[in-house]
C-alpha positions in Angstrom: 10.3 7.3 13.9 11.1 9.5 10.9 14.9 9.6 9.8 16.4 12.6 10.3 16.5 15.0 6.9 20.4 14.9 6.2 19.4 11.0 5.6 16.8 11.2 3.4 18.6 13.0 0.1 20.9 9.8 -0.3 18.1 7.2 0.8 16.2 6.8 -3.0 19.7 6.6 -5.1 21.5 4.1 -2.9 18.0 2.0 -2.8 18.0 2.0 -6.7 21.9 1.3 -6.6 20.9 -1.7 -4.3 18.9 -3.3 -7.1 15.6 -5.7 -6.0 17.0 -8.8 -5.4 16.5 -8.2 -1.4 13.8 -5.6 -2.0 11.3 -7.4 0.1 13.7 -7.4 3.1 14.3 -3.8 2.5 10.9 -2.9 1.9 9.8 -4.5 5.4 12.7 -2.5 7.5 11.9 0.8 5.9 7.9 0.3 6.1 8.7 -0.3 9.4 10.9 3.1 10.1 7.7 4.8 8.5 10.7 6.4 6.2 8.8 6.3 3.1 5.1 6.8 2.9 3.5 6.9 -0.6 -0.6 7.2 -1.5 0.1 6.1 -4.4 1.1 2.7 -2.9 -1.9 2.3 -1.5 -3.8 3.5 -5.2 -1.7 0.8 -6.7 -2.2 -2.1 -4.0 -6.2 -1.3 -4.3 -6.1 -1.6 -8.1 -4.9 -5.0 -8.3 -7.0 -6.1 -5.3 -10.1 -5.6 -7.7 -11.2 -7.6 -10.8 -13.2 -5.5 -13.4 -16.1 -7.0 -12.0 -15.3 -5.2 -8.5 -14.8 -8.3 -6.9 -11.6 -9.1 -4.9 -9.0 -11.2 -6.0 -7.5 -13.7 -3.7 -4.4 -13.7 -5.3 -2.8 -10.0 -6.4 0.7 -8.4 -6.5 1.0 -6.3 -3.7 3.8 -4.0 -2.7 5.2 -1.7 -0.2 6.0 1.7 -0.1 10.4 1.4 -0.7 9.4 -1.4 -3.4 6.9 0.7 -5.3 9.1 3.6 -5.1 12.3 1.5 -6.4 10.3 0.0 -9.4 9.0 3.2 -10.3 12.1 4.9 -10.1 13.4 1.7 -12.6 10.5 2.1 -15.0 11.4 5.6 -15.2 15.1 4.5 -16.8 13.9 1.5 -18.7 10.8 2.5 -20.9 8.4 -0.1 -21.2 9.4 -1.6 -17.4 6.1 -2.0 -15.6 5.5 -2.1 -11.9 3.6 -5.4 -12.0 5.9 -8.4 -11.4 4.4 -11.5 -11.8 6.9 -13.6 -9.9 5.6 -11.5 -6.5 1.9 -12.4 -6.7 0.7 -13.4 -3.7 -1.9 -15.4 -2.4 -4.3 -13.1 -0.1 -6.0 -15.1 2.8 -8.6 -12.1 3.2 -9.4 -9.7 0.1 -11.8 -7.9 2.0 -9.6 -7.2 5.2 -6.8 -5.9 2.5 -9.1 -3.8 0.7 -10.3 -1.7 3.8 -7.0 -1.5 5.4 -5.1 -0.1 2.1 -8.6 2.2 2.1 -7.9 3.3 5.7 -4.5 4.2 4.9 -4.9 6.1 1.8 -7.5 8.3 3.7 -5.1 9.1 6.2 -2.8 11.3 4.0 -3.4 15.1 4.1 -5.8 15.8 1.2 -4.6 19.2 1.2 -1.8 18.1 -2.2 -4.3 18.0 -4.6 -2.9 14.7 -6.0 -3.1 12.8 -3.3 -6.7 14.1 -2.6 -7.5 13.0 -6.4 -6.6 9.5 -5.1 -8.3 9.5 -2.0 -11.9 10.7 -4.5 -11.1 8.5 -7.3 -10.9 5.3 -4.9 -13.7 6.4 -2.4 -16.6 6.8 -5.3 -15.3 3.5 -6.5 -15.5 1.7 -3.3 -18.5 3.3 -2.1 -20.6 2.4 -5.5 -19.0 -0.6 -6.3 -17.4 -3.0 -3.9 -18.7 -6.2 -3.3 -18.1 -5.8 0.8 -20.5 -3.6 2.7 -17.7 -2.2 5.3 -15.6 -1.0 2.5 -18.7 0.6 1.2 -19.4 2.2 4.4 -15.8 3.8 5.3 -15.6 5.1 1.7 -18.8 7.1 2.3 -17.3 8.6 5.5 -14.6 9.6 3.8 -16.5 11.2 0.7 -18.5 12.9 3.4 -15.0 14.6 5.1 -14.1 15.5 1.5 -17.6 16.5 0.4 -17.5 19.7 3.4 -13.8 20.2 2.4 -15.1 20.8 -1.1 -18.2 22.4 -0.2 -20.3 20.1 -2.2 -23.4 20.8 -1.3 -26.5 18.6 -2.1 -25.9 15.7 -3.9 -26.7 15.2 -7.2 -26.8 12.4 -9.7 -26.4 12.4 -13.5 -29.3 12.0 -16.1 -27.7 8.7 -17.9 -29.4 10.1 -21.3 -27.5 13.4 -20.7 -24.2 12.1 -19.4 -21.4 12.6 -22.0 -20.6 9.5 -24.9 -17.1 7.2 -24.1 -16.1 8.7 -27.4 -16.7 12.3 -26.3 -14.5 11.6 -23.0 -11.9 9.8 -25.1 -11.3 12.7 -27.6 -11.6 15.6 -24.4 -8.7 13.8 -22.7 -6.7 13.2 -25.8 -7.1 16.7 -26.6 -6.0 17.4 -23.4 -3.0 15.2 -23.3 -1.7 16.9 -26.6 -2.0 20.3 -25.2 -0.2 19.1 -21.9 2.7 17.6 -24.6 4.7 20.9 -25.2 4.8 21.3 -21.3 6.8 17.8 -20.9 9.4 18.9 -24.0 10.1 22.1 -23.2 10.1 24.6 -20.0 6.5 26.0 -19.7 8.4 29.2 -19.8 9.0 28.8 -23.4 5.0 27.6 -24.1 3.9 30.5 -27.0 0.8 31.5 -26.6 -0.9 29.7 -29.5 0.5 26.6 -26.8 -1.3 27.9 -23.6 -4.8 28.9 -25.3 -4.5 25.2 -26.6 -4.2 23.9 -23.3 -7.0 26.1 -21.6 -8.8 25.2 -24.2 -8.4 21.6 -23.4 -9.1 22.2 -19.9 -12.7 23.9 -20.6 -13.0 20.8 -22.8 -13.2 18.6 -19.7 -15.5 21.1 -17.6 -17.7 21.2 -20.3 -18.6 17.9 -20.3 -21.1 15.9 -18.1 -19.7 12.7 -16.6 -21.3 10.1 -14.9 -19.4 8.1 -12.5 -17.1 6.2 -14.4 -16.3 8.4 -16.6 -16.0 11.1 -13.8 -13.2 8.6 -12.1 -11.1 8.1 -15.2 -10.9 11.5 -16.7 -9.6 12.4 -12.6 -7.5 9.8 -13.2 -5.8 10.8 -16.2 -5.8 14.9 -14.8 -4.0 13.5 -11.8 -1.5 11.9 -13.8 -0.5 15.0 -15.5 -0.7 16.7 -12.3 1.6 14.4 -10.3 5.2 15.3 -11.5 6.4 17.7 -8.4 8.0 20.4 -11.3 4.4 20.9 -12.6 3.8 24.3 -10.7 2.8 28.0 -11.2 0.5 28.7 -14.6 0.1 24.7 -15.2 -0.8 24.0 -11.6 -3.3 26.7 -11.8 -4.8 25.2 -14.8 -4.8 21.6 -14.0 -5.6 22.3 -9.8 -9.0 23.6 -10.0 -9.8 21.3 -12.6 -8.8 18.4 -11.0 -11.0 20.0 -8.0 -14.1 20.3 -10.5 -13.7 16.5 -10.8 -13.5 15.5 -7.3 -16.9 17.3 -6.4 -19.0 16.1 -9.1 -17.6 12.6 -8.3 -18.1 13.3 -4.4 -22.0 14.1 -5.0 -22.5 11.8 -7.6 -21.2 9.0 -5.3 -23.0 9.7 -2.3 -25.9 10.2 -4.4 -25.5 6.8 -5.9 -25.2 5.1 -2.2 -28.9 6.6 -1.0 -29.8 3.7 -3.3 -27.7 1.2 -2.1 -29.2 -2.6 -1.7 -28.1 -2.7 2.1 -30.1 -0.6 4.5 -26.6 -0.5 6.7 -25.1 1.5 3.8 -28.3 3.6 2.5 -28.0 4.9 6.5 -24.4 6.1 6.3 -25.2 7.6 2.8 -28.3 9.9 4.4 -26.0 10.6 7.4 -23.1 12.0 4.6 -25.6 13.3 2.7 -27.5 15.8 5.3 -23.8 16.7 6.6 -22.8 17.9 3.2 -26.2 19.2 2.2 -27.9 20.4 5.5 -31.2 21.1 6.0 -32.9 20.7 2.2 -31.3 16.9 2.0 -32.9 16.3 6.0 -36.0 17.7 4.7 -35.9 15.1 2.4 -35.1 12.3 4.0 -37.6 13.2 6.8 -40.3 13.1 3.6 -39.4 9.7 2.3 -39.7 8.2 6.1 -42.7 5.6 6.1 -43.4 1.8 7.0 -41.3 0.1 4.3 -37.9 2.3 5.8 -35.3 0.2 7.2 -34.4 0.7 10.9 -31.0 1.5 10.3 -32.2 4.5 7.9 -34.8 5.3 10.8 -32.0 5.4 13.3 -29.3 7.4 11.3 -31.8 10.0 10.7 -33.3 10.1 14.0 -29.6 10.7 15.2 -29.1 13.6 12.8 -32.1 15.2 14.5 -31.7 14.8 17.8 -28.1 16.6 16.9 -29.2 19.4 14.5 -32.6 19.5 15.0 -35.6 19.6 12.3 -35.1 21.7 9.3 -35.1 25.4 9.5 -36.8 27.2 6.4 -35.0 27.4 3.0 -35.5 28.4 -0.2 -38.6 26.6 -1.4 -39.6 25.6 1.7 -41.1 28.4 3.9 -44.5 29.9 5.2 -47.0 27.3 5.6 -45.8 24.9 3.4 -43.0 24.7 6.1 -45.4 24.7 8.7 -47.7 21.6 7.0 -44.0 19.6 6.2 -42.9 20.0 10.3 -46.3 18.8 11.4 -45.9 15.7 9.1 -42.1 15.2 10.2 -43.4 15.4 13.7 -46.3 12.9 13.0 -44.0 10.7 11.6 -41.7 10.6 14.3 -43.8 10.0 16.8 -45.7 7.1 15.2 -42.6 5.2 15.0 -41.8 6.5 18.3 -45.0 4.7 19.8 -45.7 1.8 17.2 -42.3 0.8 15.7 -41.9 -2.6 16.4 -38.3 -2.1 17.2 -37.2 -1.0 20.7 -34.1 0.5 19.5 -36.0 2.6 17.0 -38.2 3.8 19.5 -35.9 5.2 21.7 -34.0 6.8 18.9 -36.8 8.4 18.3 -37.9 9.8 21.6 -34.6 11.4 22.3 -34.9 13.3 18.5 -38.3 14.3 19.9 -36.9 15.3 23.5 -34.7 17.8 21.5 -37.2 19.0 19.3 -40.0 19.3 20.8 -40.2 22.3 22.6 -42.0 20.4 25.4 -39.9 20.1 28.9 -40.5 16.4 28.1 -37.7 14.2 28.8 -39.1 10.4 28.9 -38.6 7.1 26.9 -42.3 5.9 27.7 -44.3 5.8 24.4 -47.6 7.0 26.2 -45.8 10.0 27.8 -45.1 11.4 23.9 -48.7 10.1 22.7 -50.2 12.3 25.3 -47.9 15.0 24.2 -48.7 14.8 20.6 -52.5 14.6 21.5 -52.2 17.4 23.0 -50.6 19.3 20.1 -53.3 18.2 17.5 -56.1 19.3 20.0 -54.7 22.9 20.3 -54.5 23.2 16.9 -57.5 22.2 15.9 -58.8 24.8 18.5 -57.2 27.3 17.1 -53.9 27.7 19.7 -51.1 27.6 16.9 -48.8 26.0 19.1 -44.9 25.7 17.9 -44.1 21.8 18.7 
């Protein structure tokens, strides 16, 4: 239930006036009414749930939306006052579940707001590549897949570590941005001199020019988002910072999905293949099919075959066309048939036969290995005799 708009105007002042003595009870009451809902609370709780080595904390400070809003308001009136309250640190019975719940809650917010979407991408990129729990990594990847489509990421790409900006370069660029931004806090944007606007524009371009890896990209996005967060940042200011934040989001999503393709767990790699193809289309699906082999995990094969069943085999694209495409297509089909007929996993064989049903061009709806073996033998014999049947 949402409170009527007329009741909201005095809500925050009233809560701040009440103090924090009964914060826990107030927090539970208003959270139950869904009166306040903040993505920043989820981000704060996620931060507190994770150690520096990315494992989960079993003792952590967690807050509800009202408590977070009250503490943030008091911190604004009392410089140096922090949100963290050691007296309210509590034991977390299962931090993995808490982490997943906070992540899901964060990703339910509307990503049309750049500040919110930056928080979502920042945390999904971190959890997808660094969290210790498989389910959290998988869920973060699914959310990154949605972000990839929103941001038109295309083929996920990594960054050569040798080409990535150094820590000193990143810190220097962020420092220049903050210094150039400071006059907008001290004065109205309309009072800024042309030189001050130029300094801010140069600082933004300095960030854009950096080659950022996942860690430095995430920290840079966090810094930019902190400058965007105040509601009064509008007009020309947002026109500078919004595109920068979206550009950083795009880079993080691309790198995180690409990194997850090499995850240690097959189930996570399977999700990474799924979202990478959703983002990159035929180019990535062609790469995934070319990489299938005897050592490929059942989960990854299943994910790839489901994509083929839904979208078909890749069509020609720049870099793979003509005779090269036809040869690649025959190799893909040969691998799928081999798995459909001889793979030890019954689930994999069924997945492959379902994929063949959609892409073979034959009027064959069968889950019998011998039927598909017979069909493939016919294709090979026809091609050897010079009849170029299109399978």
